[in-house]
N, C-alpha and C positions, 0 to 999 in steps of 0.2 A: 052128463052132457059129453055125446059123442066127440071125439076129436076129429079134428079139420084135415083133411088130408092133400097134401098137392103133389104134383108131376115133378119128382127129382129134376127130370131132364128138363122143363122148363125154368127151374133154378139155376141150373147150370149154365144154360143158353142166358139168361138174364146176368147172371155174372161175367159173363164172356163179353156181352155186347159192352156192359157197363164200364170192363176193364178199356176193352179199346178206345171208347168215348174219352175216356180219363187220361189214356196216354196221347193218344189225338190233341188233347188240351195242353198236354205238358209238352209236345213236339213243336206246336203252334201259339205256345204262350197264351191259350184261351183259358183265361180265369174262370170265365160265365161256367164252363162245364161241372165247376165244384158244386154250385148252387144246383144246376140241373138236375144233376146225379142225385143231388140230395133231395131234392122235391119227388124225385120220380121213386126213391128209396122210401121217402116218408108217404107217399101213397098207398104203399103196401103195408107198412108199419100199420098206418092209422085204418086202413079198411080192410086188410087181409092180403096176403099173395095173389088171392084168385082175380084181384083190381089192380095189381103190379102192371103198369105200363111193360115193362121187361117182359113178363110172362105172357102178358098180352101178343106181343110180337112173336113169342113162340109158336103160341096157338095157331096163330095167323099164318105162319110160315107150314107150319106143319099141314092144316088145313089147307092152304092155296096148293101146295104142290102135293097132298095126298100122300104125304110122307108116312109110312107104316112102321112109327116109332111106339112099340111098346110102353104104357104108362107106367113109371115106376113110381109107385105110392111113397110118401113121406109124409111122417108129420109135419104140421105147418108151423107149430110154436118155434121149433129150435131154427128153423129158417128166419122166421120174423125178428126172433130176437137178434141173429147175425145182421138183418137188415137195419135196424135200430143202432147197431153200432156202425155201421158203414154210414149210417144217417147222421147220427153224432160226431163222429170224425169229420163229414164233410160239412157239418155245420161249423164247427171250431176252422175247417181250411177256412169257409167263406168269410167267416170274422176275423179272420189272419188275414185273407186277402183284400176285404173290402173297407174293415174298421181299424186295423190297426196296421194298414200297407205293410205286412209282412209277408213277402212272396216266398221266404224259405219254410216258415212254418205252414202256411197255405199247400205248399207243391208237396212238403213231406206227408201230410195227413193224407193229401188227396193219392200221393205215389203210395202209401201203405194201404189204403183201399182197393188201389188198382191191384196190387200185388196179390190181396187177399183174393179179391176176385179172380184173378189168372189162377191161382190156386185153385179156387173152385172149379172154375170152367173147364180147367184143362185135366183135374184130376179126380173132381168129386170130393176133394176134401174142404170141408167148411168148418174155419176156426171157429167163426162165430158159434156156429150149432156145438162144436164141441164145448166151449168156453161155457154155452148154455146146458150142456148135461152134466159136465162137472159140478158146476153149481147147485144143479138139482141133486146131484148125490151129496153133496156137502150139506144142505140144507134138510136134506132126509136125515141124515147120518145124525145132525145135530140136535134134530127134534126127537128123534130114536133115544 
């Protein structure tokens, strides 16, 4: 089976957008941004990153403004795993905000995701992708 490829630029763009939204949520104490971005990440996790609303905004802007940005292909699996991690942290943050009324837990996890999204958007370093690759190497080593 062929490996699905995505445009790394779209992945970085989406990370930047989600980071800005999460930071705005903190500034305005808008707790609803955690479940919003959680749901957005969940779409990419469940259906694939080509269906991610964040990636769709990148493709829309690129097409609308006729930006000549070359595609940088990347395997989908590591970024999809990274989005699963972000989804999970934001799901727990949402539970913190709304079920156990813990703003400290909610904002801590939300800002952790925002910081990692900022790192990806600004530098291209995807911590979740690296964790996936380390796990893959360790599982291959233990299988050998």
